[in-house]
Structure formats: C-alpha cells, structure tokens
N, C-alpha and C positions, 0 to 999 in steps of 0.2 A: 582299908583306910588308914592311910600313915600319916602320923603328925611329926614334922620336923621341929625339934624344940629352939633351935637357934633361929630359924626364920619366923617360929611363933613370937619369939621375944622381939624379933626386929619389928613385926607387925603389929605388936602390943605398944612398942615405944614410939613408932609412926604415929599410931590413933591417938596416944597420949599427948604427943607434941601437937598435933592438930586441935586436939580437944583444950589444950592450954592456950592455944592462940584465940579459938572461939572465946576461951574464958576473959582473955586479956582486951579484945577487941569488941567484945559484945555491948550492945546499948541497953538490953532490955534488963529489967528487973529479975527476970529467971535465970540468972548467970549459974547458979549451981545445977539447974535443972538440965539447961544446955550443955555444960560440959560433961555431965554424968551420960545423958542421952546420946551424946555425940561420939563418946567414948565407945561405948557399948554397941553402937551400930556401924561406927567405923571399924573398931576391933573384929567384930564379928565378920564382915565382909572382907577384911584385908587378911583375916586369919584362914579363910577359905580361899582366897585368891593367892596366896603365896606359900603356906605353911603346909597346906592338906594336900595329899596325893592319895589316889583311889587305884585299886588294882586294874582297871583298864583305863588307857590313855584317852579314849574318847570321853568317857563320864570324867575325868580328870580335867582336859580341856574345855567341855561344857560347864562344869562348875566354875571353873575359872572365869570364863566369860561373865557368867551370871554375875559373879561377884564383882568383877572389875565393874561391870555395869551399875551394879547395885552401890558400890563405894562412891560412884560419881553422884549417882542420884542423891545418897546421904550427904555428901559433902555440898552439893549446891542447897539442898534442902536446909542444912544447918547455917549453912552462910547466909540464906535468906532470914532465917530465925534469929542470926546473930545481929542483924542490920536493922530489924524493927523490933519493935513492942509486941508481945504475943502473951496470951494465957497459958495457963498451965495443961487445961484440957485440948486446946488446939494442938501443942507440941506433942502431948503424949500419944493421942489418936492418930496424928499424921505420922510419926515416926513409928509408932507400933504397928500400924496398919501396913507400911512398907517394910518394915522389918519381918512379920509374920507373913507376907506374901513373898518375902525372898526367901525364908526358911522352907515355905510350901514348895517353890520352885524348885530348890535343891533336894529336898525329898522326893519330889517327882522324878527328877533325873536319876538320882540313885536307884529308886525303885524300878523304873523302867530298864536300868543297865542290869539289874539281877534277874529279870523276866528272860 
C-alpha cells in the first residue's frame, strides 16, 4: 500500500471544504457534530479513492470503486442530515455503521487479494 502525500492533502482539503459547506448551510442544532462527522467520513473515503495505491491493480480498482460509492453515500447522508433536525445518536449510529461497513469491505478486498 502506497500513500501519495500530495493527493492526500488534496483529499483532506476537499473533505474540509465540503464539511465547511455543511457547517454553513445546516439548519440543525448539531452543527459541530455534523461538521466533524462529515469530515471524518468524507476524508476517509476520499483518501482511499484518490491517494492510496495497492500492489495489485485489481485491488486498487476495487478499493477505488467501493470508496467512490461510499463517498457518495456519505455525501447524500450528510446532506440529508444538514437539511433536517436530528439527534446526536441518530447521526452517530447511522454514520458509524456505514463507515464501519465501508472499512470492513475494504479489509475484505485487501485480504482476498493477499490470498
């Protein structure tokens, strides 16, 4: 696994700008939770879709496809949460489950490529 530092900085910057947009346009009372949670989930998916390369091209392509799909799922979910009032447990549980499933899928892809 190789991490490109320039692409990593770009992916963190994009995630930060999108999180800032959620901060500015959110109507919920849980603005800081939405901002931090969206940054973590978007940065994780963008990092693996843009900046991480694996030894095998097939593994890299599979990880990028899963990461891009996860990025859009997180983007839609956080847009939904920024548009409505929500409670803290609702946000943490929904984003946490999707993030952990995303990490589990990435782990399974990498483990299958090593076998």
